[in-house]
FISE-257318 format. One line per 8 residues: number of its first residue (from 0); their letters; for each residue x, y, z of C-alpha. Coordinates in nm, 2 decimals. Layout:
N
NUM = a = X:Y:Z  ... $
//
This chain:
153
0 = melkkhyl = 2.75:-2.25:1.41  2.54:-2.22:1.09  2.36:-1.88:1.08  2.00:-1.85:0.99  1.96:-1.67:0.66  1.71:-1.41:0.56  1.67:-1.27:0.21  1.56:-0.90:0.22 $
8 = ypstifvs = 1.33:-0.80:-0.06  1.29:-0.43:-0.17  1.07:-0.22:0.05  1.13:-0.44:0.35  1.31:-0.43:0.69  1.45:-0.71:0.90  1.59:-0.67:1.25  1.69:-0.95:1.49 $
16 = nkpyqiqt = 1.84:-1.00:1.82  1.94:-1.35:1.71  2.24:-1.42:1.48  2.13:-1.39:1.12  2.28:-1.35:0.78  2.07:-1.09:0.59  2.13:-1.08:0.21  2.00:-0.85:-0.05 $
24 = ilgscvav = 2.08:-0.73:-0.40  2.10:-0.35:-0.48  2.11:-0.13:-0.79  1.98:0.22:-0.74  1.81:0.10:-0.42  1.99:0.17:-0.09  2.03:-0.06:0.22  2.11:0.08:0.56 $
32 = clwdatlk = 2.25:-0.17:0.80  2.22:-0.07:1.17  2.42:-0.24:1.43  2.42:-0.21:1.81  2.77:-0.31:1.93  2.66:-0.31:2.29  2.37:-0.56:2.25  2.52:-0.73:1.94 $
40 = iggmnhfm = 2.20:-0.70:1.74  2.14:-0.57:1.39  1.90:-0.50:1.11  1.88:-0.39:0.75  1.64:-0.21:0.53  1.61:-0.19:0.15  1.44:0.11:0.00  1.37:0.20:-0.36 $
48 = lplwngkg = 1.29:0.58:-0.36  1.42:0.87:-0.15  1.11:1.04:0.00  0.75:0.96:0.07  0.53:1.25:-0.07  0.26:1.22:0.20  0.01:1.05:-0.03  -0.09:0.69:-0.01 $
56 = laspkygn = 0.08:0.44:0.22  0.38:0.55:0.42  0.58:0.24:0.31  0.94:0.14:0.37  0.97:0.16:-0.01  1.07:0.52:0.07  1.40:0.60:0.24  1.27:0.85:0.49 $
64 = iaiekiiq = 1.01:0.59:0.61  1.25:0.29:0.60  1.52:0.45:0.81  1.29:0.58:1.07  1.12:0.24:1.09  1.45:0.05:1.13  1.56:0.28:1.41  1.22:0.22:1.58 $
72 = kmikfgsk = 1.26:-0.16:1.55  1.61:-0.15:1.69  1.49:0.05:1.99  1.20:-0.20:2.04  1.48:-0.47:2.07  1.64:-0.26:2.35  1.89:-0.05:2.16  1.97:0.30:2.26 $
80 = kynlqakv = 2.00:0.54:1.96  2.34:0.65:2.08  2.47:0.29:2.05  2.37:0.25:1.69  2.62:0.26:1.40  2.53:0.26:1.03  2.67:0.11:0.71  2.52:0.23:0.39 $
88 = fggaevii = 2.52:0.05:0.05  2.38:0.10:-0.30  2.26:0.40:-0.48  2.42:0.30:-0.82  2.30:0.45:-1.14  2.28:0.11:-1.31  2.06:0.25:-1.59  2.22:0.56:-1.74 $
96 = qekvnyni = 1.95:0.83:-1.77  1.97:1.12:-2.02  1.78:1.34:-1.78  2.00:1.43:-1.48  1.71:1.51:-1.26  1.62:1.15:-1.21  1.94:1.03:-1.04  1.74:0.80:-0.80 $
104 = grrnvita = 2.05:0.62:-0.67  2.22:0.95:-0.58  1.90:1.09:-0.42  1.86:0.76:-0.22  2.21:0.80:-0.08  2.16:1.17:0.01  1.84:1.08:0.19  2.02:0.81:0.39 $
112 = yeilkenn = 2.30:1.04:0.49  2.06:1.32:0.59  1.83:1.11:0.80  2.11:0.93:0.98  2.27:1.26:1.05  1.94:1.40:1.19  1.93:1.10:1.42  2.30:1.13:1.52 $
120 = ipiisqsv = 2.38:0.79:1.40  2.74:0.77:1.26  2.81:0.60:0.93  3.11:0.39:0.99  3.13:0.22:0.65  2.98:0.27:0.31  2.99:0.16:-0.06  2.77:0.39:-0.26 $
128 = kgqlgrki = 2.70:0.53:-0.61  2.89:0.42:-0.92  2.74:0.22:-1.20  2.74:-0.14:-1.07  2.49:-0.32:-0.85  2.60:-0.49:-0.53  2.53:-0.81:-0.33  2.52:-0.74:0.04 $
136 = ifitntgv = 2.55:-0.99:0.33  2.51:-0.85:0.68  2.59:-1.06:0.99  2.36:-0.93:1.26  2.55:-1.04:1.57  2.90:-0.91:1.46  2.81:-0.61:1.25  3.02:-0.75:0.96 $
144 = vlhkflkk = 2.90:-0.66:0.61  3.03:-0.85:0.31  2.97:-0.70:-0.03  3.06:-0.76:-0.39  3.00:-0.57:-0.71  2.78:-0.73:-0.97  2.90:-0.72:-1.33  2.67:-0.59:-1.60 $
152 = s = 2.57:-0.86:-1.84 $
//
């Protein structure tokens, strides 16, 4: 059976109770894949910055918003929070910064870890940090995530 495909752009979320292959490309951004093994449904977000500062639109561009929204969407599809499992990807420092305080990739990963922990959602797999981008493919009905590192050109 050919899976439907969905390309996930930065600052977006996709959840489906139908079998999908969700794809995205990550550098310092982070993607959290949530999977419900009981209902066999899944979703992915792709966020660019760790925390919304309370000004302007509370967009899924920010990790704290994107993770809460994907949890809410999974629950709307019938998931129970205690059945959710997470896989976390990205957070690379693809552009080396002289100033250590930027570290957006590392801060994105920390945000993901903290919010998932606050929601008691276990991280069962991860590939984070480093200096290379990643291509992620998530199969929503099986929970399988394929990923490969992208070479710098």
